[in-house]
GUKEPA-848360 format. One record per atom (N, C-alpha, C, CB): residue in one letter; x, y, z. Coordinates in steps of 0.2 Angstrom, whole numbers, plus 5000, padded with zeros to 4 digits. Glycine has a CB too. Example, Ala and Ser with C-alpha at 12.3 -4.5 7.8 and 13.67 -1.06 7.14 Angstrom:
2
A506649725039
A506249785039
A506649845039
A505749785045
S506449895035
S506849955036
S506450005039
S507049975029
This chain:
392
X494839195190
X495239205196
X495139275200
X496039195194
X495039265206
X494739325210
X495339355214
X494139315215
X495939335213
X496439365219
X496639445219
X497139325218
X496439475213
X496339545212
X496939595212
X495939575217
X497539565210
X498039615210
X497839675206
X498639595208
X498139735207
X498139785203
X498239785195
X498639835205
X497939815191
X498139805184
X498739795182
X497839855181
X499139855184
X499839865183
X500239795184
X500139915187
X500139775190
X500439725193
X500339665189
X500239715199
X499639645186
X499439585182
X499839585176
X498739585181
X499939655172
X500339655166
X501039645168
X500239725163
X501339665173
X502039645174
X502139575174
X502239675180
X501639525178
X501839475179
X501639435172
X501539455185
X501239455169
X501039425163
X501439435156
X500339435161
X501839485157
X502239505151
X502939485151
X502239575149
X503139485158
X503939475160
X504039395161
X504239515167
X504339375155
X504339285156
X504839265161
X504539245148
X504639205164
X505139185169
X505539125166
X504839165176
X506139135166
X506639075163
X506939025168
X507139115160
X507139075174
X507539045179
X507139055186
X508339085179
X506939005190
X506539005196
X506938965202
X505838975194
X506938995208
X507138965214
X506638945218
X507639015218
X506638885219
X506138855223
X506338845230
X505838785221
X506138885236
X506538875242
X506038855247
X506738945245
X506338805250
X506038765256
X506538755261
X505838705253
X506338725268
X506838715272
X506838635274
X506638755279
X506438605269
X506438525270
X506438495263
X505738485274
X507038465262
X507138435254
X506738385252
X507738415253
X506438335257
X505938285256
X505438315253
X505838255262
X505138375256
X504538405253
X504438415246
X504338465257
X505038425243
X505038445235
X504738385232
X505938455232
X505038325232
X504738275229
X504038255231
X505238215229
X503938255238
X503238215240
X502738275240
X503338185248
X502738345240
X502338385239
X502338435234
X502338405244
X502938435230
X502938495225
X503138455218
X503538555228
X503238385218
X503338355212
X503038385206
X503138285212
X502338375206
X501938395199
X502038455198
X501138385199
X502238515202
X502238585201
X502938595198
X502038635207
X503438555200
X504138565198
X504038535191
X504738525202
X503738485190
X503738455182
X503438495178
X503338385180
X502838535181
X502438575177
X502838645174
X501938585180
X503238665180
X503738725178
X504238705173
X504138745185
X504538655173
X505038625169
X504738615162
X505338545172
X504138595162
X503838585155
X503738645151
X503138555156
X503638695155
X503538765152
X504238805151
X503138805155
X504738765151
X505438795149
X505738825154
X505338835142
X505538825160
X505938855165
X506438815168
X505538875170
X507038845170
X507438805174
X507438805181
X508038815173
X507338765185
X507038765192
X507638745197
X506438715193
X507938785201
X508338775206
X508038765213
X508738825207
X508138695214
X507738685221
X508138695228
X507438615221
X508038745231
X508538755237
X508238725244
X508638845237
X508738695247
X508538655253
X509138655257
X508338575252
X508938645264
X509638635268
X509838565270
X509638665274
X509438525268
X509638445271
X509538395265
X508938425279
X509838415260
X509838345255
X510338295257
X509938365247
X510038235255
X510438175256
X510438135249
X510238135262
X510738085248
X510738065241
X510138045238
X511138015241
X509638015242
X509038005239
X508538065237
X508637965243
X508538105241
X508038165240
X508438205234
X507938215248
X509038215234
X509338245228
X509238205222
X509938245228
X509338145221
X509138105215
X508438115213
X509238035215
X507938115219
X507238135217
X507138205214
X506738115224
X507438255216
X507438325213
X507738315206
X507738375217
X508238295205
X508538285197
X508038255193
X509238245197
X507738195195
X507338165191
X506738205189
X507138115193
X506538245194
X506038295192
X506238355187
X505738325198
X506838355185
X507038405180
X507338465184
X506438435176
X507338465190
X507638525193
X508338515195
X507238555199
X508638565198
X509238565200
X509438575207
X509538615196
X509538525211
X509638535218
X510138575221
X509638465222
X509938625225
X510538675227
X510438675234
X510538735224
X511038655237
X511138665245
X511138735248
X511738645248
X510738745253
X510638815256
X510738795263
X509838855254
X510738865267
X510838855275
X510238885277
X511538895278
X509838845281
X509338865284
X509038815289
X508838885280
X509038835296
X508838795301
X508138805302
X509238805307
X507738745302
X507038745301
X506738775308
X506838685299
X507138745313
X506738745320
X507138805325
X506838665325
X507638825322
X508238875326
X507738945326
X509038895321
X507738975332
X507639035334
X508239085336
X507239025339
X508739065333
X509439105335
X509439165330
X510039055335
X509339225332
X509339285328
X510039285324
X509239345332
X510539285327
X511239285323
X511239235318
X511939255329
X511139165319
X511139115314
X510639125309
X510939045317
X510139155311
X509639165305
X509839225301
X508939185309
X510139275304
X510439325299
X510939305295
X510639385302
X511339265297
X511939235293
X511639195287
X512439185298
X511139155290
X510839115284
X510439155279
X510239065288
X510139215282
X509739255276
X510339285272
X509439325280
X510839315274
X511339335270
X511639285265
X511839355275
X511739225267
X512039175263
X511539165257
X512139105268
X510839165259
X510339155255
X510239205249
X509739145259
X510339255251
X510339325247
X511039325242
X510339405252
X511539305244
X512039295240
X511939235235
X512639275243
X511639185237
X511639125232
X511039145228
X511439055236
X510539175229
X510039195223
X510339235219
X509539225224
X510839275221
X511139325216
X511539295211
X511539385219
X511939235214
X512339195210
X511939155205
X512739155214
X511439135207
X510939095202
X510639125197
X510539065206
X510639195198
X510339235192
X509639215190
X510639245186
X509239205196
X508639185194
X508139245194
X508339125199
X507539245190
X507039305190
X506439295193
X506939315184
X506439235197
X505839235201
X506039185207
X505139205197
X505639185212
X505739135218
X504939115220
X506239175224
X504939055222
X504339025225
X504538995231
X504038975221
X504239015238
X504439005244
X503938975247
X504739065247
X504038915251
X503538885256
X503838865262
X503038835253
X503438865268
X503538855275
X503838925278
X504138795277
X503838925284
X503838995286
X504439025285
X503638995292
X505038995288
X505639035287
X505839045279
X506138995290
X505738995274
X505939005268
X505339075264
X505738925264
X504739065267
X504339135264
X504639195266
X503639135267
X504739195273
X505039265276
X505739275273
X505139265283
X506239235274
X506939245272
X506939255264
X507339185275
X506539195261
X506739185254
X506439245251
X506439125251
X505839285252
X505439335249
X505939405250
X504739345253
X506139405256
X506539465258
X507239465254
X506639475265
X507639405255
X508239395251
X508139425243
X508439315251
X507539385240
X507439405233
X507439475232
X506839365231
X506939515236
X506839575235
X507539615236
X506339595241
X507939595241
X508539635243
X509039635236
X508939605249
X509139575233
X509539575227
X509239585220
X509839515227
X508639615220
X508239635214
X507939575210
X508739665210
X507739525213
X507339475208
X506639505207
X507239395212
X506439505201
X505839545199
X505239505202
X505939555192
X505239435202
X504539405204
X504539365210
X504239365200
X504139375214
X504239345221
X503539315224
X504539395226
X503539245224
X502839205225
X502939175232
X502639145219
X502439175236
X502539135242
X501939095244
X502839175248
X502039045247
X501438995249
X501438975257
X501438925244
X500839005259
X500739005267
X500338935267
X500239085271
X500638875269
X500338815271
X500038805278
X500938755270
X499738855281
X499538855288
X499838895292
X499538795290
X499438935296
X499838985301
X500338945306
X499439025306
X500138885307
X500538845312
X500538855319
X501138835311
X501038825323
X500938825329
X501038895333
X501338775331
X501438935330
X501539005332
X500939045333
X501939055327
X500439035328
X499839075328
X499239035332
X499639095321
X499438985335
X498838945338
X498638965346
X499038855339
X498038965346
X497838975354
X498139035358
X497938905357
X498139095355
X498539155358
X498239165364
X498539215354
X497639155367
X497439165373
X497739125379
X496739155373
X498039065376
X498339025381
X499139015380
X497938955382
X499339065376
X500039055373
X500539075380
X500139105366
X501139045380
X501539075385
X501839135383
X502139025388
X502239165388
X502539235386
X503039225380
X502839265392
X503439165380
X503839165376
X503639155368
X504239115378
X503039115367
X502739105361
X502339175360
X502239045361
X502139215364
X501839285362
X502339325359
X501439335368
X503039325362
X503439365360
X503739345352
X504139365365
X503739275351
X503839245345
X503339255340
X503939175345
X502839255341
X502139275338
X502239355335
X501539275344
X502439385340
X502439465337
X503139485332
X502539525344
X503639445334
X504139445329
X503939425322
X504639395332
X503739355322
X503539325316
X503039365312
X503339255317
X502539395315
X502139425312
X502339495308
X501639435317
X502839535313
X503139585309
X503539565303
X503539635313
X503839505304
X504339475299
X503939455293
X504639405301
X503439425294
X502939415289
X502639485285
X502339375292
X502439525290
X502239595286
X502639625282
X502039655291
X503439615284
X504039665280
X503939615274
X504839675284
X504139545274
X504239505267
X503739505264
X504439445267
X503039495266
X502439485261
X502339545257
X501839465266
X502539605260
X502439675257
X502739675250
X502739735262
X503239625249
X503639625243
X503539565239
X504439635245
X502939525241
X502739475237
X502239485231
X502439435240
X502239465226
X501739465221
X501039435222
X501939445214
X501139375223
X500539335225
X500739295232
X500439285219
X500239285236
X500339255241
X499739195241
X500339295247
X499939125241
X499639075240
X499439045246
X499839035235
X498639045249
X498439025256
X497938965253
X498139095261
X497838925259
X497338865259
X496638865261
X497638815262
X496638915266
X495938925269
X495738995270
X496038885276
X495139005271
X494839075273
X495139095280
X494039075272
X495239055285
X495439075291
X496039105291
X495439025295
X496639065288
X497239095286
X497239175283
X497539055282
X496839175279
X496839235275
X496639295279
X496339225270
X496039275284
X495839325288
X496339345294
X495239315290
X496739295296
X497139305302
X497639355298
X497539225305
X497939335293
X498539375289
X498239455287
X498739325284
X497739455285
X497439515282
X497339555289
X496739505277
X496939535292
X496639575299
X497339595303
X496039525304
X497739555304
X498439575307
X498939615303
X498739505309
X498739625298
X499139675293
X499839645290
X499239735298
X499739575290
X500439535288
X500439535280
X500439465292
X499839545277
X499839545269
X499139575267
X499939475266
X499239615262
X498539645258
X498039595256
X498839695252
X497439595256
X496939555254
X497039535246
X496239585255
X497239595242
X497339595236
X497839555232
X497439665234
X498239525237
X498839485236
X498739405236
X499539505241
X498139395240
X498039315242
X497639295236
X497539305250
X497939225235
X497539185230
X497339115234
X498039175223
X496739105235
X496539045239
X496638995234
X495939055241
X496838935237
X496838855234
X496538815237
X497538835234
X496338765233
X496038705238
X496538665239
X495438665235
X497038675243
X497438625245
X498138635239
X497138555245
X498738605240
X499238605235
X499138555230
X499738595238
X498538515231
X498538465225
X498738395226
X498838495219
X498438355223
X498638275223
X498438245217
X498138225229
X498838195216
X498938155210
X498438105211
X499738135208
X497838115208
X497338065210
X497437985207
X496538095208
X497837995201
X497937925198
X498437885203
X498337925191
X498837925208
X499237895212
X499037875218
X499737945213
X498537915220
X498137905226
X497437885223
X498237985231
X497337825222
X496737795220
X496337755226
X496937745215
X495737755224
X495337725230
X495537645231
X494537735229
X495537625237
X495737555239
X495137525244
X496437555242
X495037455243
X494437425247
X494537445254
X494537355247
X494037465257
X493937485264
X494037415269
X493137525265
X494337425275
X494437365279
X493837385285
X495237365282
X493437335286
X492937345291
X493037295296
X492137345289
X493437235295
X493537185301
X494237165301
X493137135300
X494637195306
X494237245311
X494237315309
X494537245318
X493837355312
X493837415310
X494437455314
X493037445312
X494737495309
X495437515310
X495437595309
X495837485306
X495537635315
X495637705314
X496337725313
X495437745320
X496637775310
X497237785308
X497337865308
X497337755301
X497737895311
X497937955311
X498737965308
X497937975318
X498738005304
X499538015300
X499538085302
X499537995291
X500238105304
X500438165306
X501038165309
X500038195310
X501438215309
X502038235313
X501738235320
X502238315311
X502138215325
X501938195330
X501938255336
X502438135332
X501638315334
X501538375337
X500938365342
X501438435332
X500938395349
X500438395352
X499838425349
X500538415359
X499938485346
X499338505343
X498938485337
X499538565341
X499238415334
X498938375330
X498438335334
X499538335327
X498338345339
X497838305343
X498138235345
X497138295338
X498638215345
X498838155347
X498638135353
X499638155346
X498738175359
X498538145365
X497838135365
X498838185370
X497438175362
X496638165362
X496538095359
X496138225359
X496838095353
X496838025350
X496937955354
X497338025345
X497437965358
X497637905362
X497037905368
X498337915365
X496837955370
X496437955375
X495637925373
X496438025378
X495537945367
X494937925364
X495037855362
X494637965358
X495537825360
X495737755358
X495637715365
X496437755356
X495837735371
X495737705378
X494937695378
X496137745384
X494537745378
X493937745379
X493637685375
X493537815377
X493737685368
X493437655364
X493537575364
X493537675358
X494237565365
X494437495367
X494137465374
X495237485368
X493937505378
X493637475384
X492937445383
X493637535390
X492637475378
X492037445375
X492037395369
X491737485372
X492537415365
X492737375359
X493437355358
X492437405354
X493637305362
X494337285362
X494637255355
X494437235366
X494137245351
X494337215344
X494537265339
X493837175342
X494437325341
X494537385336
X495237405337
X494037445339
X495537425331
X496337445330
X496337505329
X496637405324
X496937545332
X497137605331
X497937605328
X497037655337
X498037645323
X498637665320
X498837725321
X498737655314
X499437745322
X499737805323
X500337815318
X500037825331
X500337845313
X500937855308
X501237915308
X500637825302
X501837925310
X502137985309
X502737975314
X501738045311
X503238025313
X503838025316
X503838085322
X504338035311
X504338075325
X504438135330
X504738185327
X504838115337
X504538255330
X504838305327
X505338365330
X504338335324
X505738395327
X506138445329
X505738495334
X506438485324
X505138515332
X504738565336
X504638555344
X503938565332
X504738595347
X504738595354
X504238565357
X504738655357
X503638565353
X503038525356
X502838465354
X502438555355
X503338435351
X503338355349
X503238305355
X504138345345
X502738255353
X502738205357
X503438165357
X502338155354
X503738145362
X504238105363
X504238035360
X504338105370
X504838005359
X504837935356
X504537885363
X505637915354
X504837905369
X504637865374
X503937865376
X505137885380
X503637925375
X502937925375
X502537885371
X502637995374
X502737875364
X502437835360
X502537765361
X502637845354
X503137745363
X503237685365
X502837655370
X503837675366
X502737695375
X502337675381
X501537665379
X502337735387
X501337705375
X500737685372
X500737625367
X500537745368
X501237605364
X501237545360
X501237475366
X501937545355
X501737495370
X501737445376
X501137425379
X502037475380
X500737485380
X500037485384
X499637435380
X499637555384
X499737435373
X499237405368
X498737445365
X498937365372
X498737515365
X498237555364
X498337565356
X498337625368
X498937575353
X499037595346
X499537535344
X499237675345
X499637545336
X500237515332
X500537575330
X500037465326
X501137585329
X501537635327
X502137615323
X501837675332
X502137625317
X502637605311
X503037665311
X502337585304
X503037725315
X503437775313
X503237815306
X504137745313
X503837845305
X503937885297
X503937835292
X504537925296
X503437825287
X503437775282
X503537815275
X502737735282
X503837775270
X503937805264
X503337815260
X504437755260
X502837765260
X502237765256
X501637755260
X502337705251
X501237805262
X500737805265
X500237765263
X500637865266
X500137755256
X499537715254
X499537655257
X499537715248
X500037615258
X500037545261
X499637555267
X500637515262
X499737605272
X499537605278
X498737635279
X499937655282
X498637675273
X497937695273
X497537635271
X497837755267
X497737585267
X497537525264
X497237485270
X498137485259
X497537485276
X497537455282
X496937475285
X498037455286
X496737535284
X496137575288
X495537575286
X496337645290
X495137595291
X494337605289
X494137675289
X493837555294
X494437715295
X494237785295
X494837825297
X493637795301
X494937885294
X495437925295
X495237965301
X495637965289
X495737995306
X495638035311
X496238085311
X495537995316
X496038155311
X496538215313
X496138255318
X496838265306
X496238255324
X496038295329
X496438365331
X496038255336
X496638385325
X497038445326
X496838505328
X497238445321
X497138545331
X497138615333
X497738655332
X497038625341
X498038635327
X498738665325
X498738735321
X499138605320
X498138745319
X498038795313
X498438765306
X498438865315
X498038715304
X498238685298
X498138735291
X497838635298
X498438715287
X498238745280
X497738715277
X498938745275
X497838655273
X497238605271
X497738545272
X497038625262
X497538505277
X497938445278
X498138405273
X497738415283
X498738395271
X498938345266
X498638275267
X499638345265
X498738265274
X498538185275
X497938175275
X498738165282
X497438215277
X496738215276
X496538205268
X496438275280
X496838245264
X496638235257
X496738175254
X496938285253
X497438145256
X497638095254
X497138025256
X498238085258
X497038025263
X496537975265
X495837975261
X496337985273
X495638035260
X495038055256
X495038025249
X494838125257
X495638035246
X495738015239
X495637935239
X496438035237
X495937905245
X495937825245
X495237805246
X496437795251
X494737855248
X494037835250
X493837815257
X493937775247
X494337855262
X494137845268
X493737895271
X494637835271
X493237895275
X492837945279
X493337975284
X492137925283
X493138035286
X493638075290
X493138095296
X493938145285
X493638095301
X493438125309
X493938185309
X493438065316
X493738235310
X494138285311
X493838355315
X494338305305
X494238405317
X493938455321
X493738515317
X494538475326
X493338545321
X493038615317
X493538675320
X492038625320
X494138665315
X494638715317
X494938735309
X495238685323
X495338785310
X495538815303
X495838755299
X496138865305
X495838755293
X496038705288
X495738635288
X496738695289
X495538605294
X495238545296
X494638545294
X495338525302
X494238605295
X493438605294
X493338615286
X493038665298
X493738635282
X493738625275
X493638555272
X494338655272
X493938505276
X494038445273
X493338385274
X494638425275
X492938415279
X492438375281
X491738415280
X492638355288
X491238375276
X490638395275
X490338345281
X490238385268
X490138385287
X489838345293
X489138305291
X489638395299
X489238235292
X488738185291
X488838165283
X487938215294
X489138185279
X489138175272
X489838125270
X489138245269
X490438165272
X491038115271
X491438105277
X491538145266
X491138115283
X491338105290
X491038155294
X492038115290
X491338165301
X491038195306
X491638245308
X490838125313
X491238305311
X491738355314
X491638355322
X491338435311
X492138375325
X492138375332
X492438435335
X492538315334
X492338455342
X492638505344
X493338495345
X492338535351
X493838535346
X494538535347
X494638515354
X494838595346
X495038475356
X495338455362
X494938415366
X495438505366
X494438375362
X493838345366
X493938275364
X493138375365
X494338245369
X494338165367
X493638125368
X495038115372
X493238145372
X492538125374
X492138115367
X492238175379
X492138175363
X491838185358
X492138145352
X491738245356
X492738145352
X493138105347
X492938015348
X494038115349
X492838005354
X492637925355
X491937915353
X492737905363
X491537965355
X490937955351
X490837955344
X490437995354
X491137995340
X491237995333
X491537925331
X491638055331
X492137905334
X492237835333
X491837785334
X492637815336
X491437785339
X490937735341
X490337735335
X490637745349
X490237795333
X489637795328
X489937755322
X489537875325
X490537745320
X490637715314
X490737635316
X491237755311
X490837625322
X490937555324
X490237525325
X491337555331
X489837565326
X488937535328
X488737545321
X488437585334
X488837585316
X488537595309
X489137575304
X488237675309
X489337515303
X489937515298
X489737535291
X490237425299
X489137525289
X488937545282
X489037615280
X488337525280
X489137655286
X489237725284
X490037735283
X488937775291
X490337695284
X491137705282
X491137695275
X491637645286
X490737645272
X490837635265
X490537695262
X490437565262
X489837725263
X489537775260
X489837845261
X488937775262
X490137855268
X490537915269
X491137915266
X490537925275
X491537855264
X492137845261
X492137865254
X492237775262
X491437845251
X491337855243
X491337935242
X490637825241
X490937975247
X490938035247
X491638075248
X490438045252
X492038045252
X492638085253
X493138075245
X493138055260
X493038015241
X493338015236
X493038055231
X493437955234
X492338075231
X492038125226
X492238195227
X491338115226
X492338205234
X492538285236
X493238285233
X492538295245
X493738235234
X494338235233
X494438255225
X494638175234
X494038215221
X494038225214
X493838305211
X493538175211
X493338325215
X493038385214
X493538445215
X492238395218
X493938435222
X494238495224
X495038495224
X494038505231
X495238425223
X496038425225
X496438395220
X496138375232
X496138385214
X496638365208
X497138425208
X496138365201
X497838395207
X498338425206
X498438465200
X498838385207
X498238435194
X498138465188
X497738535188
X497838415182
X497238535191
X496838595191
X497138655196
X496038565193
X497438635201
X497738675206
X498438695203
X497838625214
X498838665200
X499438695197
X499238735191
X500038625194
X498638725187
X498538775183
X498338835185
X498038755179
X497938845191
X497938905195
X498538935196
X497538895202
X498938895199
X499638935202
X500038955197
X500138875207
X500038915190
X500538945185
X500139005181
X500738895179
X499439015182
X499139075180
X499139135183
X498539055180
X499239115191
X499439175195
X500039195193
X499439155203
X500439155192
X501139175192
X501439205184
X501639115195
X500839205180
X500939235173
X501239185169
X501339295174
X501339125169
X501639075166
X501139045160
X501839015171
X500539045161
X500139015157
X499639065156
X499838945158
């Protein structure tokens, strides 16, 4: 492992046992969907895990309990930029962490990382770990940002700098994010541990037979404009003009983010006959099983897109952009094709390549599964995380 913290910090992490840990997030569903294996591994090492989230419902609470963790309600508005509300939530979080008497926190997503790490430091929690799963829309395309987003970026950068100065380890998923955070002074390079994604259960995400009649493209994402949704629709129109038999799936729900596609827009595309849209689904595997090629034309500043990894694990070739996070998932011409951002014409050409050479769907899909097995096994990644936390 090469994250290179100072020797005295390594000794502190390795010799002080973690008995009670707070997992802090702003979305309860993500605990079971994305952190399930990690929670199980923490519990298996005798750690009592308190899973803090603001939006529990009966089902998500049951999932977390089944993992062996304790679901705990916290106050945190994921999309709010109200300073007074955020300050109130921060103070409530600090009080809650003190009451829980945890000796470590593990935070992920923007607000939990910032406020969770700061709150833990304020109440004297000895060990503080954070995961940056992509810089996100705040740090996207700075040259074209509105003045409002520039101001937001300024304050978020300062808050990251303040909070991450108190983190022991900051997990990141791609080198572009590490460079951004280090160059902007938001984190010290010696605190960063690079991971190959957050990990997949490769027994759960098994290869399934490819669909080639009709050839079906699929995009799975929150319906944010920066995910390349509009470019996908434009490319689909171009392709369907020449190959009307080809199908296009769009899977995902509208989001609270201000740059979300609206439901009315999506319905208009469905009525036009360009796409099929099942909305948000509970098990993505059945929809990936209907597909031939996975597409993610994102310029969002991804971490390492989970949706792409899942598609690769199921044996789907990938078309994605040469942008942070996305470029790590494709070996151009091996398991898929890399295209420029915001270029629906190039996306249509890449789609046409698979339509005209369907054998490449099979061969590149096989390579996607190989890469997933080499890089994305959750067992391997969790061992790296636990070792960096001094647990194993």
